[in-house]
C-alpha positions as CSV (number, residue, x, y, z in Angstrom):
1,M,0.0,0.0,0.0
2,K,1.3,3.4,-0.9
3,R,0.7,5.4,2.3
4,K,2.4,4.5,5.6
5,A,1.3,7.2,8.0
6,P,-0.2,6.7,11.4
7,I,-4.0,7.0,11.6
8,E,-4.7,10.7,12.1
9,T,-7.6,10.6,14.6
10,V,-5.2,10.7,17.5
11,N,-3.0,13.7,18.5
12,N,0.1,13.1,16.5
13,S,1.6,16.1,14.8
14,A,4.7,14.2,13.7
15,D,3.1,11.8,11.2
16,R,4.6,12.0,7.8
17,P,3.4,10.0,4.8
18,S,5.8,8.2,2.5
19,F,5.1,8.3,-1.1
20,G,5.5,5.7,-3.9
21,R,7.7,5.9,-6.9
22,G,7.9,9.2,-8.8
23,G,5.4,9.6,-11.6
24,H,5.9,9.6,-15.3
25,R,4.5,12.9,-16.5
26,L,4.3,14.8,-19.7
27,S,7.3,16.9,-20.4
28,G,7.2,20.5,-19.1
29,W,6.4,22.2,-22.4
30,T,4.0,19.6,-23.5
31,A,2.1,19.7,-20.1
32,L,2.0,23.5,-20.3
33,I,0.7,23.6,-23.8
34,F,-2.0,21.0,-23.0
35,R,-3.1,22.9,-19.9
36,I,-3.6,26.0,-22.0
37,L,-5.5,24.0,-24.6
38,S,-7.6,22.6,-21.8
39,W,-8.5,26.0,-20.5
40,A,-9.4,27.1,-24.0
41,M,-11.7,24.1,-24.4
42,V,-13.6,25.1,-21.3
43,A,-13.9,28.7,-22.6
44,A,-15.2,27.4,-25.9
45,V,-17.8,25.3,-24.3
46,L,-19.1,28.2,-22.3
47,I,-19.2,30.4,-25.4
48,F,-21.2,27.7,-27.3
49,A,-23.5,27.4,-24.2
50,G,-24.2,31.2,-24.2
51,G,-21.6,31.9,-21.5
52,T,-23.6,30.5,-18.6
53,V,-23.3,27.6,-16.3
54,M,-25.6,26.3,-13.6
55,A,-24.8,27.9,-10.3
56,A,-24.9,24.5,-8.6
57,E,-22.0,23.4,-10.9
58,S,-19.6,26.2,-10.1
59,C,-16.5,25.9,-8.0
60,R,-16.4,28.4,-5.1
61,D,-14.3,29.4,-2.1
62,L,-15.7,28.5,1.3
63,A,-14.4,29.5,4.7
64,R,-15.3,27.8,8.0
65,G,-13.6,29.3,11.0
66,A,-10.0,29.8,10.1
67,D,-10.0,27.0,7.5
68,R,-10.3,27.7,3.8
69,Y,-11.7,25.3,1.2
70,T,-12.4,25.0,-2.5
71,V,-15.8,23.4,-3.2
72,C,-16.9,22.1,-6.6
73,S,-20.5,20.9,-6.9
74,F,-22.0,19.0,-9.8
75,D,-25.4,17.4,-10.8
76,P,-24.5,14.0,-12.1
77,A,-27.7,14.1,-14.2
78,A,-26.2,17.1,-16.1
79,R,-22.5,16.3,-16.1
80,P,-21.0,12.8,-16.5
81,I,-18.7,11.9,-13.6
82,R,-16.2,9.1,-14.3
83,I,-13.4,7.4,-12.5
84,Y,-10.1,6.4,-14.2
85,D,-6.9,4.6,-13.2
86,F,-5.0,3.1,-16.2
87,D,-5.1,4.0,-19.9
88,P,-5.8,1.6,-22.7
89,Q,-2.2,0.5,-22.9
90,G,-2.2,-0.4,-19.2
91,A,-0.2,2.5,-18.0
92,A,-1.3,4.5,-14.9
93,Y,-2.4,8.1,-15.7
94,Q,-0.7,9.5,-12.6
95,S,-1.5,13.1,-13.7
96,F,-4.3,15.3,-14.9
97,D,-2.3,16.1,-18.0
98,R,-2.1,12.5,-19.2
99,L,-5.8,11.9,-18.5
100,A,-6.8,15.0,-20.4
101,L,-4.7,14.1,-23.3
102,Q,-6.2,10.6,-23.5
103,L,-9.8,11.9,-23.2
104,W,-9.1,14.3,-26.1
105,R,-7.7,11.6,-28.3
106,E,-10.6,9.3,-27.7
107,H,-13.7,11.4,-28.1
108,R,-12.7,15.1,-28.1
109,N,-13.6,15.1,-24.4
110,F,-11.8,16.9,-21.6
111,P,-12.0,17.2,-17.8
112,L,-14.1,20.1,-16.6
113,F,-12.9,19.2,-13.1
114,A,-10.8,16.4,-11.7
115,T,-9.3,15.2,-8.4
116,N,-7.4,12.3,-7.0
117,G,-9.9,9.6,-6.4
118,G,-8.7,7.3,-3.5
119,M,-5.6,5.6,-2.0
120,Y,-3.4,3.5,-4.1
121,R,-0.5,1.1,-4.2
122,D,3.1,1.5,-5.4
123,D,2.0,0.5,-8.9
124,Y,-0.8,3.2,-8.7
125,S,-3.6,0.6,-8.6
126,A,-6.4,1.2,-6.2
127,V,-6.2,-0.2,-2.7
128,G,-9.9,-1.2,-2.7
129,L,-12.8,-1.3,-5.1
130,L,-12.3,0.3,-8.5
131,V,-15.1,0.1,-11.1
132,E,-14.5,1.7,-14.5
133,N,-17.2,1.8,-17.2
134,G,-19.0,-1.1,-15.5
135,I,-15.9,-3.3,-15.3
136,E,-14.6,-4.2,-11.8
137,R,-10.9,-3.5,-12.0
138,R,-10.2,-4.2,-8.4
139,A,-12.4,-6.1,-5.9
140,I,-13.8,-4.4,-2.8
141,S,-11.8,-4.7,0.4
142,T,-13.4,-5.7,3.7
143,R,-10.3,-6.9,5.5
144,G,-8.8,-5.0,8.4
145,G,-5.4,-3.3,8.3
146,W,-3.4,-0.3,9.3
147,G,-3.8,3.2,8.1
148,N,-6.6,5.6,7.2
149,F,-8.0,3.4,4.5
150,H,-8.8,0.6,7.0
151,L,-10.2,2.9,9.7
152,Q,-13.7,1.5,9.8
153,P,-16.1,2.3,8.5
154,N,-14.5,3.1,5.1
155,G,-16.7,3.6,2.1
156,V,-17.4,3.8,-1.6
157,F,-18.2,6.7,-3.9
158,F,-20.2,5.4,-6.9
159,V,-21.8,6.7,-10.0
160,D,-24.7,4.8,-11.8
161,G,-26.3,6.6,-14.8
162,D,-27.4,10.0,-13.7
163,K,-27.1,9.3,-10.0
164,A,-24.2,9.2,-7.6
165,G,-23.8,8.2,-4.0
166,V,-21.6,7.6,-1.0
167,L,-22.1,4.6,1.3
168,D,-20.0,2.9,3.9
169,T,-18.6,-0.3,2.6
170,Q,-21.0,-2.7,4.4
171,A,-24.0,-0.7,3.4
172,Y,-22.8,-0.7,-0.2
173,L,-22.5,-4.4,-0.2
174,R,-25.9,-4.9,1.3
175,A,-27.4,-2.6,-1.3
176,G,-26.1,-4.8,-4.2
177,I,-25.3,-1.9,-6.3
178,K,-23.7,-2.5,-9.8
179,P,-22.4,0.9,-10.7
180,A,-20.8,2.2,-13.8
181,Y,-18.0,3.8,-11.8
182,A,-16.9,3.4,-8.2
183,T,-13.9,3.9,-5.9
184,Q,-13.3,2.8,-2.4
185,S,-11.4,4.9,0.2
186,G,-11.4,5.5,3.9
187,P,-12.3,6.5,6.4
188,M,-15.9,7.7,5.9
189,L,-16.1,11.3,7.1
190,V,-19.9,11.4,7.7
191,V,-22.0,8.3,8.1
192,D,-25.8,8.6,8.0
193,G,-25.7,12.1,9.2
194,K,-23.1,11.6,12.0
195,I,-19.4,12.6,12.0
196,H,-17.1,9.6,12.2
197,P,-17.0,8.7,15.9
198,T,-13.2,8.4,16.2
199,F,-12.4,11.9,15.0
200,L,-11.2,14.3,17.7
201,A,-12.3,17.9,17.7
202,D,-9.0,18.9,19.4
203,S,-6.6,16.7,17.3
204,D,-3.3,18.3,16.5
205,S,-3.0,16.4,13.2
206,F,-3.4,19.1,10.4
207,K,-3.2,17.9,6.9
208,R,-4.3,19.0,3.4
209,R,-7.3,16.8,2.7
210,N,-9.9,16.1,0.0
211,G,-13.1,14.3,0.0
212,V,-16.5,13.8,-1.7
213,G,-20.1,13.9,-0.4
214,V,-23.6,13.8,-1.9
215,D,-26.5,15.9,-0.5
216,A,-30.2,15.1,-0.4
217,A,-30.8,16.6,-3.8
218,G,-28.2,14.3,-5.4
219,R,-25.6,16.9,-6.0
220,V,-22.0,15.7,-5.7
221,H,-19.7,18.0,-3.7
222,F,-15.9,17.7,-4.1
223,V,-13.9,19.6,-1.5
224,I,-10.2,20.3,-1.0
225,S,-8.7,22.1,1.9
226,E,-6.4,25.0,1.1
227,G,-4.2,24.2,4.0
228,G,-3.9,21.7,6.9
229,V,-7.2,20.9,8.6
230,R,-8.3,18.3,11.2
231,F,-10.3,15.3,10.2
232,Y,-13.1,16.5,12.5
233,D,-13.4,20.0,11.0
234,F,-13.2,18.6,7.5
235,A,-16.1,16.2,8.2
236,A,-18.1,19.0,9.9
237,L,-17.9,21.0,6.7
238,F,-19.6,18.2,4.8
239,R,-22.2,17.6,7.5
240,H,-23.1,21.2,8.4
241,E,-22.3,23.4,5.5
242,L,-22.9,21.0,2.5
243,Q,-25.7,19.0,4.2
244,C,-24.2,15.6,3.2
245,A,-25.5,12.7,5.1
246,N,-22.6,10.6,3.8
247,A,-19.2,11.8,2.8
248,L,-15.9,10.0,2.1
249,F,-12.3,10.9,2.7
250,L,-10.2,10.5,-0.5
251,D,-6.6,11.3,0.6
252,G,-4.4,13.6,2.6
253,S,-1.1,15.3,1.7
254,I,-1.3,14.4,-2.1
255,S,-4.7,16.0,-2.5
256,S,-5.0,17.7,-5.8
257,V,-7.6,19.3,-8.1
258,H,-7.8,20.3,-11.8
259,I,-10.1,23.3,-12.4
260,P,-9.5,24.7,-15.8
261,E,-12.0,27.5,-15.3
262,R,-9.8,28.7,-12.5
263,R,-6.6,28.0,-14.4
264,R,-5.6,25.6,-11.7
265,S,-4.1,22.2,-12.2
266,D,-2.2,20.8,-9.2
267,R,0.9,18.7,-9.9
268,F,2.2,17.9,-6.4
269,F,2.5,14.1,-6.6
270,P,1.7,11.3,-9.0
271,M,-1.8,9.9,-8.4
272,G,-3.6,6.6,-8.6
273,P,-7.4,6.7,-9.4
274,I,-8.7,10.0,-10.7
275,I,-12.3,11.2,-10.5
276,A,-13.2,13.5,-13.5
277,V,-16.3,15.5,-14.5
278,V,-16.2,15.2,-18.3
279,G,-17.1,17.8,-20.9
280,S,-17.0,17.6,-24.7
281,V,-16.5,20.1,-27.5
282,P,-19.8,20.7,-29.3
283,D,-20.0,19.3,-32.9
């Protein structure tokens, strides 16, 4: 497993993650050119659409106390949400640039938004469940272990048609869901309206974090902190500000987002699974 940091629910400010092998990325100039093209694609789509987007689908800044977050919300019935790990040649994407290039090559698609989508092993394969285009690439994990992924309950973010959801792993298995896309991570941040019981409101473990939740209207909220935050405070954001009955932690220090409309594409570390909201250039 890629991450070997102590579970962050206890007071432990010295925990430092170790990362897997360095990623294979596009060359500097190629990456820069493609990011510029990606931003141009988004601009073109907005122009063709009359220059407007639904307010519920915008990315916004949100403050809660001293903590700052970027929140991007999408209606899965209006925008396809997909999960990727390896390209058709069997190579891990590892970066937003490589994924964007592949999407463009295939169908003139591009990511309107993307984020790292769960914890992964040294070969960048998912630690737990990974379903892509209806095909189970990796089986769900119910065994115990060490680290945040195995802090129970962990859970699954899934997309099936025009609906998305987050469930803890056991609830997901009981539901018998056969999604088009799914990724497993852990721990759950919010479970049936309650903050994970092991999170400490006074923990001194502050990490950059990202996660995903779904509200009662079915909107998917992706959140990344713009600095170190406690697990408890991060979960409280989903529960109280975004009204998500269930929310899932995706990862910590490697947390990254790709938001072309903001000219932002983080390139901190190579990634495993990637969640993307996909757009296409009008014919």
